[in-house]
N, C-alpha and C positions, 0 to 999 in steps of 0.2 A: 529837858535834856534830850538830845537827839540820839537815838540808838541806831547803831550800825546793823543793817540786815545783810546776812550772808547771801551770796548769789543763789545757792541751791534752796534757800528758804524764801526767796523773793517771788512776787507774783510774776515777774518777768520770766523766770525759769519755769514756773508751774504752767503758765499759758503755753509756752513753747513746747514743753513736754506733753501737755494734753493734746495739742494739735498733732504732734508726731505720732503719739499712741493711737489716736483716733484714725489717722490716715493708715497706719500700718495694719491695725485690726480690720479696717474696712477693706483694704486691699487683699488681705489674707482671705477674708470671708468671701468677697466678690470673686477673687481668683479661684478659690476652691469650687464654688458653685459654677463659675464660668467654664473652667477646664473640664469639670465632671460633665456638665451639660453638653459641652462641645464634643467630648469624647463619645458620649452616648448617641448624640445626634449624628455625628459623622459615621460611626460604625454601623448604626442602624440604617442610615441612609445608604451606605455602601452595600450592606447585606440585602436590603430591599431592592436596590437597583440591580444587583447581581442576580437575585432570584427572578426578577422580571425579565432580565435579558436572557437568562438561561431558559425560562419557560417559552419565550418567544422564539429563541433559536431552535429549541426542540421541536416546536410546531412546524418551523420551516424545514428542518431536516426530515421530518416525517414524510413530506411530499416526495423527497428524493429516495429515501430508504424504502418506501412502499413500492417503488418500481423495480426493485432488484430482481424480481422473478421474470419481468417482461423486458428487461433491457440488459445490456452488457454490463457486467459487474465493474469492469475497469472504468467505464464511462461514468457510472454512478459514483464510484469512489472519487473520481476527479471532481465531479460536481459538489460532492460533500466537502472535499478538501477546500474547494474554492469558497464555499459558504463559510467554513471555519476561518479561512484566512481573511475574508472580508469582515468578519465579526471580531477579529482579534483586536485587542487594545493593550495599552501599557499596564492596566490593572490585572490583566489575565496572564497567568504563568503558563498554563497548558490547557488545551481543550482536546478531548478524545471522544470519538464516536465508536461504539461497540454494537454489533448487531445481535439478534436473538440467539445466535450460536456462539456468543462470546468471542467473536472474531473482531479484531480492531480494524475498522474501515478507514479511519482518517485520524490524524493528530497534528497539532500545531507545534509540537516539540521537535525542533529541527534535529536535535541529537538522537531522537528516538524514531526517526522515519522508518528505520528498518523493522520496527515492530508491526507495521501495517500488514495485515493479512495473517498475523499470528494470533495465538490465543491470548486473551486478556489475563493479566496477572494481578490487577488491582482488586483487593478484596471487597471494596465498597460497592463494586458494580455487580458482583456475582449474583445477588438475589434480585436484581432488577427492581429496586424499590427507590422511591424519591427520597433524597436526603439533602439537608442543608445544615452544615455545622462548621465550627472553627476548630483548627488543629494546629500542630507545629510541624513544620517541614523536617523530616528526618535527616536531610542532608545539611541544610543551613541553620536549622533551629528557629527560623522565622515563623511568625504567625501567618497562617494561610486560611482561606475560606474554601471549603469543599462543597460543590453543588453537584448532585447526581439527579438527573431528570430523565424519566422514561420517555421514549419516542414511540408514539402511537400512530397506527394507520388510521385511515378514514373510518374503519369499523371499530375503532377503539381497542384494537389488538396491539399489545406491546411488541414492537418489531426491533427494538434496540434501546440503547441508553446513551445519554450525553453526559460526559464527565468533564467538569470545569474546575480548575484549581486557580484561584485568584490570590493576589498579593494583598493580604490584610496588614502586614507589617508596615507597608508604606503609609497607610492611614494613621497608624499609631505614631510613626515617625513625624508625620505632619503635625499631629497634635502636640508632640514633645517640642517641636520647633516653635509652635505658637506659645506654649507654656514658657519657654525660655525667653521669648520676646516680652511676654507679660511680666516676668520676674525682673528682667533688665529695666523695663520701663518703670516698674514699681520702685526699684532702688533709686533711679534717677529722680523720680517724683518725691521720694522721701528726703533726699538731700536738698532739693529745691524748697520743699516745704519747711525743712528745718531752718533754712536761711530766712525765708519769708516770715516764719512764725516768730523768730527772734526780733526781727525788725518791727513787726506789728505789735508784739508784746511791749517792746520798749516805747513805742508811740502811745501805748495805753497807760503804762505805769508811770511815765514821767509826769503827765498832768495829775495823776492820782497823788503823787508825792507832794506836788504843790498844794493841792486841795487839803491834804493832811495837815500841812503847816498852817494853812488858813483856819482849819477847824480848831487847831490848838490856840491860835490867836483869839478866835471868837470865844473859846472857853475861858480865856483870861480877861475877856471884856473889851478886847481891841477890835473895833469894827471899821477902822479907818482904811486899812489896806484891802485891796481886791486881787482876786486871782485873774491872771491873764487868760482871756478867752482866745483859743487858737483855732477854733473851727466851729462848724454848725452842727456837729454830730451830738450824740448823747453826752459825751464828755464835756463838750462845749456848753451844752445846756446845764449840765451839773455845775460847771464853773459859774455860770450866770446865777444859778440857784444859791450858791455860796455867797455870791456878791450881794444878793437881795436879802440874805438872812438877817442882817442887822436891821434893815428897814422894816422887815416883817414883824420883828419882835415888838416894836412900838405899836403895830397895827393889830396885835392879837385880839385885844378886847373888841375892837370894831368887827373883826372877822367872825368872832363868836356870836355877836349880835346878828350879823348877817346870816350866819348859819341857822340861827333860831328862826329867823323870818323865812328862810328858805324851807325849813322843815314844816312850818305852818302852811306854806303854799303847797307843798307836796301833799300834806294831809287833806287840804281842801280840794285838790284835783285828783285824788286817787280814785281808781275804779272800784276799790274795795272799801267797805265801811270800817272805820276805826273808832273805838270807844276806849278812853282811858279813865281810870278811877283813882281815888286816893286809897289809903290803907283800910278805910272803913267800907269800901265798895261803892262810894258815892261818885257819880259821873262828874268829871271835871273837864273833859275834852271830848268832843264828838264832831266828826267831819260831816260834810254835806251828803256824802253817799250813804253814811249810816243813818242820817235823818230820813233820807228817801226810802231806804230799805225797811226801816222800822215804822215809817209813816207817822213820825212825831215831829214836833217843832223843837228848836233850840231851847226855848224857855221850859218846855215840858221835860226835856231830858236832863239838863244840868241840875245837879243836886239830887237826882233820883237814884235809888239803888239800882245797880246793874241787873240784879236778879229780877226786880220788878219791871225794868225796862225791856228785858228779854223774855218776860213772862215765864220764868223758870224757877220762881221762888218756892213752888210747891215741891219740886223734885231735887233742888240743889240748895246748898248753903255756901256762904262765902268761904268758910273754912275748907269745905270739900273742893271748891274750885282752886284754892291755894295749894292744897295737898296733892291734887290730881288734875292739873290744868290741861286735860286732853281736849280734842276737838269734839263739838256737839252739833248735831243736826236739829234745826228748828223749823217748824212749819208756821208760816205767818200768812194772814189774809193778804191777797195781792190787790193792789190798786191799778193793775194793768188789765186792759180789756182782753177778754178771751183767756184769762189765766186766773184760775180759782185760788190756787195755793202758791206761795212763794217759799222755796226751800233754801234755808241759809245754813252754811257751815261756819261755825264760830270757833276760832282758834284762840286760846287763852295763853297769855304769857305774863309772868310776874316781873315787876319792876323792882330791881334790887340796887341798893347802894353798895359802894365799895366795902362797907363794913358787913354786908350780908343782910342788912335790915330790909324787910319787904315794905316798900312804900306805896304799892298799888298794883293794879292789874291793867293789862292792855288786851282788849278783845278785837280781833280782826274778823269782819263779816264778809263772807264770799257768797255771792248768788250762784248756787249750784243747781238751780231748777232745771236748766237744759241738760246738765250732765246727768242728773238723776233720771230725767226723762229718757235720755239716750241709754243709760244703764238698764232701765226698765225694759226698753225696747230690745236691748241686747239679750236680756234674760228671757224675754218672751220668744225671741228668735231661736235661742239655744233650745228652749223647751219645745218649740215647734219642730226643729230639726231632729231632736231626740225622738219625739213622738212619730214623725214621719218615717224615720229609719227603724224604729222599734217594731212598727206594724209589719213591714215585709220580712224583717228578721224573725219575728215570732212565727209568721206563716211558714217561712223556709224551715225553721227548726222543727215545726210540727211535721211537715212532709218528710224531712230528712230522717227524723226519728221513726216515722212509720216505715220508711224504706229500710232503715237499719234493723228494724224488728222483723223484717221478712217480707214487706210489701214488694220488694224488688223482684221477688219470684213470680208475682202475678203479672202476666204479660198485658193484661188490660189496664190495671191500675197504675203500674210503675211508670209507663210513658206519660200519663197525665200528671203524676206527682212531679216528675222531672221537668215537664213543661212549665208547671206553676213555679217551681223553684227558679228556672231560668228566667221566666217573665219577671219575677220579683227582683232577681239580681240585675236584670237590665234596667228596671225602674230605679233601683238604687244608684246605678252607674249614671243614668241620665240626671238624677237629682244632684249627685255630687258634681258632675260636670257643670250643671246650671249654677250651683253654688260657687264654684271656682270662677265662672264667668262674671257673676255678680260681684265677687270679692275683688277681681281685677278692675272692674268698672268703678267700684267704690273707692279703691285706693289710687285710681288714676293711672294704673299700669297698663291698661288696655289701649293700645294704639289704634287709631283709625286709619285704614288704608283707603283714603279718599281717591275717587276717580270720577271724571266727567262722563256720565252715562245718560242714555235716553230712558227716563224713568218709566215711560209707557211701555217700552219694550221689556224692561225688567219685570213689570207686573204681568205682562202677557206671558213671559217665560215661566213664571211661577204658576199661573193659572193653567197653562198648557200641560204642565205636569199633573195637576189635579184632574184635568179632563181625561188624561190617559189612564188615571187610576180608577175611573168610574167602573170599567168592566171588571176590575179585580177587587172592587170594594163591596162589602156586604150590604151597603146602602146604595140606593139609586138617588142621584141628585143632579140638578142642573145648575150650571154656573152661567149667569147672565152678565154680560159686560156692557157698561155704559161709560165710554171713555170720550174725553174731549178729542177733537180731530187734530189739535195742534201737537207738535213735537215738544216734549217737556224735558229739557236737559238740566240735570242736577249733578252737583258734586257730592257724592255719598260713598259710604263703604258698602259695596254691592253685596258682599257675603252677609253682613249683619242685617242689611235691609231685607234680603231674601229670608233670613231667619225670622224676622218680625212678621212678614207677610205670611210665611208658612205657618207660624204659630196661630195667627188670627184665623187663617183658612181652616186649619185643623180643628180649632175650637168650633167654628161655624158648622163643620161637617159632623163633629161629634154630637152636638146638641141640636141638630136639625132632624126633623122626622124623615122617614123614608119617602123618597119622591119629592122632597122639598126643593125650593129654588134659593140659590145663594146669589145675591146681586152685588156686583163689585162696580163701584163708580169711581171715576178719576176725573176731577174737575180742577180748574185753575181759577184762583181768585187774584186779587190785585197783587198781593205779596206772598202768596202761599199756594202750595199744591195740596189738595185734600183728597185722600184715598179713603173710601168707606166700604165696609163689608157688612151686608145685611143678611141675616138668616131668618128662618121661620121656626125657630126652636121654642123652648119653654120660656125664654126670657129670664131676666134677672130681677129679683125683688128690689124695690127702691131703696130699702135699708142697706142692701149689700152693694149697691152700684158704686159707691164711693170707696169701697174697700177691695174691689176685685184686682187692683194693681198692687196690693200689698203681698209680701212674700208669704207663701204657703196658705193664702186665703182661698177657700173654695166655697162656692154657693151650695153645691151638692157634693159633700165630701165623699160619700159612699160611691156615687156614680163616677166621680173623677178618679178615684183609686182603681175602680174596676176597669176603666179605660186607659190606665197607665199614666195619668197626669202626675206631674211633680208639684204643681202649685206655684211654679216659678216662671212660667213662660211669659205671662203678662208683665211681671216685675222686670224681667230682662228686656222685654220690648220697650217698657217705659224708659229704662236706663239708656238703651240704644238711641231712642228718639231724642232724649235729653242731650246726649252727646252730639247729635246732629243739629241741635238748636230747635228741634221740633217738639210736638206734643202728641199725646194719645189720650182719647177719652171714649166713653161709651154712652149710648142711650138705649133704653130697653123698656118693653112693656110685657108684663107677665102673660104667658100663653099666646103671645103674638110674635115675638122675636126680638132680636137685639141687633144693634148697629154699632160697629167699632169704627172710629174715625182716626186717621193719621194725618197730621198737618206738618208740612215741611216748608221752611222758608224758600222762596223762589224768586229769582230775578230773571226775566226773559232775556235771552242772549241777543246781541245785535249781530247783524250779518258780517260786519267788519272784523268780528272776533276771529273768523276763520280765514281771513285774507292775509 
């Protein structure tokens, strides 16, 4: 039996009403924000422009008013009046210039020309102070903007004041006009939307009604009739689905079998291991990834208890897993080269029937070796940061407590305490800045500002600065340059590359003996440019050589802290070189010296590039 649906209950009415409500609400919200923003922007722009105009005009008038003692007053008044007339605009209602004796020297108010030469009567000007505020005109009741700007001579002496009254009401009227246009357009849009919504809703509901009748026929077992397909949209696709429904019922069993085969295929090619058991915990299904992770064969796994397979029968029972199927971390011997232990995360899930009966367990094995390694590195990094920050903070606290207890009164000790505190603060700031740079590089948010530069000139620029520092440095050192004669043009981020070279040179100077020689070589290979910096310092032990580019790693921690190092310079240098597609490494011999190498990809330019 076909039931009659009232219009206000139909989907047709609901869709049309929804469209209209959404439009009206959107228009109201957008309109409110738009008008409010427009009003604030317009008024603020007007006030800002007026303030700027008044300040500029006051500066111009100062040149004329400053000559009143050496020139004829009438001529000066005429020049001031001319400046006011030239600066007048439709937004300005009145401009008035009053000298330091409160005498009106000029005005743009035509009806008030007789006040020129008389005493000023406007109270805003009497104290010769700068003002900018909104008010209401006592005569018209309109909103106005008042600007009072002092006029100063060349010696910064106040010699008068400029009074400007501008029409603020006009701006509010413009905003009201825009709001009226917006409301009118909104009403027109609402009417058009109502018509369009009704037409669209009808085009949607009519095919739905036909499909409803077809669904009723299918429920009665009649699959002979088909719904007319009137388009290629979602409704058309839904109609085709109804038409295929009768045919698909006969194919259900075949589809279920196909789905089972597909599930087996998914299990076989999953990147995670999957193990399924019966209700006694015996393995009945295991995929290839699980066999690989557990390093067992199919024959060994099938029929074996999952507790024995996962080597957890000493700590867990099947009942415990069923009652509390949480994830478990397992360590297994690895069959991968250079990897001793394999860390697996096992997630357990029960297989339940519709009746609630537990028919088995499913264990999903995830290889989390890399994640655990990364987490361990993160914990070590946090520990290192905490340790590095705690050391200067402890030192600062000790000195500040000493100052608080009275050491600030000692003129010899107090400056030293303050200097140590400032040095430790600077070191922490450098460390935090370095950490932020590393974080941006790790996250990929650090953009490279690449430019084509002469790399040899860039290196010379850095070394020239170090040459100039020799006289001011507590150490005497010699920088020897061994550069190729060819010009080497590279596309690099100049600022970051200077930071890398600075860092390596600073390290060479710090760890070189007094009077030592630092040799800087720049050579060109087939596809690379290699820059090396060799010092005559203490050298780096062989066991530490592979770790010096790690964050916070120091060979001599005590000496590095004394010299203000953060332990992040070489780590930042490595990240910068990696971003350029280059590499950095070091060679060293204890008590002989160290050499740091920078390699950058290089392609010699052809002459026709510049033509």
